[in-house]
VEXGUVO-256242 format. One record per residue: x, y negated, z of N, C-alpha, C in turn. Coordinates in steps of 0.05 Angstrom, whole numbers, padded with zeros to 5 digits, always signed. Atoms other than C-alpha are relative to their C-alpha. Layout:
# VEXGUVO-256242
XYZXYZXYZ ...
This chain:
# VEXGUVO-256242
-00028+00008+00005+00350-00842+01100+00017+00024-00008 -00016-00024+00006+00379-00772+01100-00005+00010-00029 +00006-00009+00027+00343-00756+01035+00014-00017-00022 -00016+00017+00018+00381-00814+01002+00029+00011-00002 -00027-00010-00001+00447-00782+01023+00002+00028-00012 -00001-00028+00009+00431-00708+01009-00027+00008-00010 +00026-00009+00011+00377-00680+00964+00002+00005-00029 +00001-00004+00029+00356-00673+00892+00017-00020-00014 -00018+00017+00015+00404-00702+00842-00013-00025-00011 +00014+00023+00011+00351-00750+00816-00006-00021+00022 +00007+00017-00022+00342-00781+00885+00022-00005+00021 -00020+00001-00021+00405-00772+00927+00028-00004-00011 -00028+00004+00008+00478-00790+00926+00015+00026-00002 -00013-00027+00000+00501-00719+00943-00021+00021-00004 +00018-00023+00003+00470-00654+00921+00016+00026+00001 -00014-00026-00002+00487-00580+00920+00023+00002-00020 -00021-00001+00021+00529-00591+00857+00025-00016+00009 -00024+00014-00011+00576-00635+00898+00021+00021+00008 -00019-00022-00006+00607-00569+00921+00015+00008-00025 -00012-00007+00025+00620-00550+00849+00020-00021-00009 -00017+00022+00008+00650-00618+00836+00027+00000+00015 -00025-00002-00016+00701-00608+00892+00016+00024-00011 -00015-00023+00011+00719-00539+00865+00011-00006-00027 -00010+00009+00026+00725-00568+00795+00023-00020+00003 -00022+00019-00005+00768-00624+00823+00026+00013+00007 -00024-00015-00007+00816-00574+00852+00013+00012-00025 -00010-00012+00025+00822-00538+00785+00010-00021-00020 -00007+00021+00019+00823-00600+00741+00024-00016+00010 -00022+00016-00012+00868-00638+00789+00027+00015-00002 -00024-00015+00003+00919-00582+00788+00011+00000-00028 -00008+00000+00029+00919-00578+00712+00011-00027-00009 -00009+00027+00007+00925-00653+00704+00027-00006+00013 -00025+00005-00014+00981-00657+00756+00023+00015-00015 -00021-00015+00014+01021-00602+00721+00007-00012-00027 -00004+00012+00026+01011-00634+00653+00015-00027+00002 -00013+00026-00004+01031-00703+00678+00029+00003+00008 -00027-00004-00009+01093-00677+00713+00018+00008-00024 -00016-00009+00023+01117-00642+00649+00004-00023-00020 -00003+00023+00019+01104-00704+00606+00019-00021+00011 -00018+00020-00013+01139-00752+00655+00028+00011+00000 -00027-00011+00000+01198-00704+00661+00012-00001-00028 -00010+00001+00027+01203-00700+00585+00008-00028-00008 -00005+00028+00008+01200-00776+00576+00024-00011+00015 -00021+00013-00017+01245-00796+00635+00024+00018+00005 -00022-00018-00005+01289-00735+00639+00001+00011+00028 +00002-00011-00028+01270-00723+00712-00028-00004+00010 +00028+00001-00010+01207-00713+00752-00002-00023+00021 +00006+00022-00019+01181-00775+00788-00026+00006+00013 +00025-00010-00013+01131-00743+00835-00016-00024+00011 +00015+00022-00012+01113-00809+00869-00016-00016-00021 +00014+00016+00020+01095-00846+00805-00021+00016-00016 +00019-00016+00015+01060-00788+00771-00027+00003+00014 +00025-00002-00015+01007-00788+00826-00021-00019-00012 +00019+00019+00012+00976-00850+00795-00011+00010-00027 +00009-00010+00026+00974-00819+00726-00019+00024+00003 +00018-00022-00005+00943-00756+00754-00027-00009+00009 +00025+00011-00010+00890-00796+00790-00017-00011-00023 +00014+00011+00023+00872-00833+00726-00009+00023-00019 +00008-00023+00017+00871-00767+00687-00024+00015+00011 +00023-00013-00012+00823-00735+00737-00025-00018-00003 +00023+00018+00003+00778-00797+00735-00010+00000-00029 +00007-00001+00028+00780-00796+00659-00018+00025-00006 +00015-00024+00005+00756-00724+00657-00027-00001+00014 +00025+00002-00015+00704-00738+00710-00021-00017-00015 +00018+00018+00013+00673-00796+00673-00007+00010-00028 +00006-00012+00026+00678-00760+00606-00022+00021+00003 +00021-00020-00005+00638-00702+00635-00027-00013+00007 +00025+00014-00009+00587-00749+00668-00014-00013-00024 +00012+00011+00024+00576-00783+00601-00013+00022-00017 +00012-00022+00014+00565-00717+00566-00025+00011+00014 +00022-00010-00016+00520-00693+00622-00025-00018-00002 +00022+00019+00003+00477-00756+00616-00015+00005-00026 +00013-00005+00026+00463-00743+00543-00014+00028-00001 +00013-00026-00002+00448-00670+00558-00026-00002+00016 +00024+00005-00016+00398-00692+00611-00021-00014-00015 +00019+00015+00016+00366-00738+00561-00012+00017-00023 +00012-00018+00019+00353-00678+00515+00014+00002-00027 -00014-00001+00025+00406-00685+00461+00005+00029-00010 -00005-00028+00007+00418-00609+00463-00025+00016+00000 +00026-00015+00001+00344-00591+00464-00014+00001+00026 +00018+00000-00024+00287-00582+00512+00009+00020+00021 -00008-00021-00019+00315-00518+00544+00022-00011+00018 -00021+00011-00015+00378-00553+00566-00010-00023+00018 +00012+00022-00015+00339-00615+00587-00015+00011+00024 +00015-00012-00022+00293-00571+00630+00020+00011+00021 -00019-00012-00019+00352-00533+00661+00014-00021+00017 -00014+00021-00015+00385-00598+00682-00018-00015+00019 +00020+00010-00019+00321-00621+00717+00002-00030+00005 +00001+00029-00003+00323-00696+00704+00027-00014+00000 -00024+00017+00001+00373-00753+00700+00009-00006+00028 -00012+00004-00026+00420-00760+00759-00004-00029+00010 +00000+00025-00014+00413-00817+00809+00027-00014-00005 -00025+00012+00009+00464-00869+00787+00023+00000+00021 -00023-00002-00019+00505-00870+00853+00012+00029+00000 -00010-00028+00002+00510-00794+00846+00019+00002-00024 -00015-00002+00025+00535-00799+00775+00025-00017+00000 -00022+00018+00003+00580-00859+00779+00020-00001+00024 -00017+00002-00024+00607-00855+00851+00007+00028+00012 -00004-00025-00016+00597-00788+00886+00013+00022-00016 -00012-00022+00015+00612-00738+00831+00030-00005-00007 -00029+00005+00004+00678-00771+00810+00016+00000+00026 -00014-00001-00026+00696-00779+00884+00005+00028+00009 -00003-00028-00007+00685-00705+00894+00023+00013-00016 -00023-00009+00016+00734-00691+00837+00026-00010+00011 -00024+00011-00012+00784-00737+00869+00007+00015+00026 -00004-00015-00025+00775-00701+00936+00012+00027-00007 -00011-00025+00009+00787-00636+00899+00029-00002-00009 -00028+00004+00009+00850-00664+00867+00019-00003+00024 -00017+00003-00025+00877-00685+00936+00004+00027+00014 -00002-00027-00012+00862-00615+00963+00020+00016-00016 -00018-00015+00016+00899-00584+00904+00029-00009+00003 -00027+00012-00004+00958-00631+00914+00012+00009+00027 -00009-00007-00027+00962-00615+00988+00002+00030+00005 +00001-00029-00004+00944-00541+00986-00001+00015-00027 +00000-00012+00027+00965-00512+00918-00009+00029+00000 +00008-00028-00002+00950-00441+00942-00030+00003-00004 +00029-00001+00002+00876-00458+00939-00010-00003-00029 +00008+00005+00027+00876-00471+00864-00013+00025-00013 +00011-00025+00012+00865-00399+00841-00027+00008+00013 +00026-00006-00012+00811-00384+00893-00022-00020-00007 +00020+00020+00008+00776-00449+00875-00009+00004-00028 +00008-00006+00027+00777-00431+00802-00019+00024-00002 +00018-00024+00000+00746-00363+00816-00027-00007+00012 +00025+00009-00012+00693-00394+00862-00016-00017-00020 +00013+00017+00019+00678-00446+00809-00012+00016-00023 +00010-00017+00021+00670-00394+00755-00024+00016+00009 +00022-00015-00010+00625-00351+00798-00024-00019+00004 +00021+00019-00004+00584-00413+00817-00014-00006-00026 +00012+00007+00026+00574-00432+00745-00015+00023-00013 +00013-00023+00011+00557-00362+00722-00027+00006+00014 +00025-00005-00016+00505-00353+00778-00020-00021-00007 +00019+00021+00004+00474-00421+00768-00010-00002-00029 +00008+00002+00028+00472-00419+00692-00016+00025-00009 +00012-00024+00011+00452-00346+00680-00020+00013+00019 +00018-00013-00018+00414-00325+00743-00023-00019+00009 +00020+00019-00010+00378-00387+00769-00015-00012-00023 +00016+00011+00022+00321-00416+00728+00007-00028-00008 -00008+00027+00006+00347-00487+00732+00021-00010+00020 -00023+00009-00015+00404-00528+00761-00007-00008+00029 +00007+00009-00027+00366-00552+00823-00014+00022+00016 +00014-00022-00014+00339-00484+00843+00011+00004+00028 -00011-00004-00027+00387-00475+00902-00006-00024+00018 +00006+00024-00016+00377-00547+00924-00029+00000+00010 +00028-00002-00008+00301-00537+00926-00004+00023+00020 +00001-00023-00018+00311-00470+00961+00009-00008+00028 -00011+00009-00026+00352-00503+01017-00020-00019+00012 
């Protein structure tokens, strides 16, 4: 039962990349929130913080599902065998459709509540991506190591 909840991305709802999705959610959520506030202020002449929350949530979900769609095609080999190998298989559907977008939403909520965490989250996310892409042989290396 635990292996269904936490494990390899091809078999589990959550994996080690869920951490990166939270960090990305903090970064993306902050950017979407700032953009939406400026657009709403320009249109209405004043900032409607309460109503812009819904637009920000939709924006974060849009970006999440846009990435998940691109990632699916990369996993299928559209960018070549090297990328397909590095991604280590097609994600388990609850991971792709439910957990990963939910992690971005959690990140957005963290960014909304604790804006001081945005810059550290961006730095951690960048370091995470650099280490996983350029040092580890494939995306599930850390998950298999744990």
